[in-house]
C-alpha positions as CSV (number, residue, x, y, z in Angstrom):
1,M,61.6,33.0,1.0
2,F,59.3,34.7,-1.5
3,K,59.6,34.4,-5.3
4,H,57.6,36.4,-7.8
5,T,57.3,35.5,-11.5
6,K,55.4,37.5,-14.1
7,I,54.3,34.3,-16.0
8,L,50.5,33.7,-15.6
9,Q,49.4,30.2,-14.8
10,Y,46.3,30.5,-17.1
11,N,45.8,33.0,-19.9
12,T,42.2,33.9,-19.9
13,L,40.2,37.0,-20.9
14,P,36.9,37.8,-19.0
15,D,33.7,38.3,-21.0
16,K,32.6,41.1,-18.8
17,P,33.5,42.6,-15.4
18,D,32.4,40.6,-12.4
19,A,32.2,42.7,-9.3
20,L,31.2,39.8,-7.0
21,M,34.1,37.6,-8.1
22,A,36.5,40.5,-7.7
23,R,35.2,41.2,-4.2
24,R,35.6,37.5,-3.2
25,L,39.1,37.3,-4.7
26,Q,40.2,40.5,-2.9
27,E,38.9,39.1,0.4
28,N,40.7,35.9,-0.1
29,L,44.0,37.5,-0.8
30,G,44.1,40.6,1.4
31,G,40.9,40.7,3.4
32,H,40.4,40.3,7.1
33,W,41.0,36.5,7.0
34,G,42.9,36.4,3.7
35,E,46.1,34.7,2.8
36,M,48.2,37.8,2.8
37,T,46.9,38.9,6.2
38,G,47.8,35.5,7.6
39,M,51.2,35.5,6.1
40,A,52.0,39.0,7.4
41,A,50.8,38.0,10.9
42,Y,53.1,34.9,11.1
43,L,56.0,36.9,9.6
44,F,55.8,39.7,12.0
45,Q,55.2,37.4,14.9
46,G,58.4,35.5,14.0
47,W,60.3,38.8,13.8
48,N,59.0,40.0,17.1
49,L,60.0,36.8,18.9
50,S,63.5,36.9,17.6
51,T,64.4,40.3,19.2
52,P,66.6,40.3,22.3
53,G,64.6,40.2,25.6
54,N,61.7,38.0,24.3
55,E,63.3,34.7,25.2
56,K,60.6,33.9,27.8
57,Y,58.0,33.7,25.0
58,K,59.9,31.3,22.7
59,T,59.1,27.6,22.6
60,Y,61.8,25.2,21.8
61,Y,61.0,21.9,20.0
């Protein structure tokens, strides 16, 4: 389901630290509405609905 590679898509070196960009990037990945938060919510929701006894909450398509 998940694959991790250590190859970077772009090899760049920053001129100087940019705190504002780091804050925006951190929010986008793991903040309150970030991608990692959304992924974890869907993942755990799927796990919780697959446990025995939760059949009444499932939707079948």
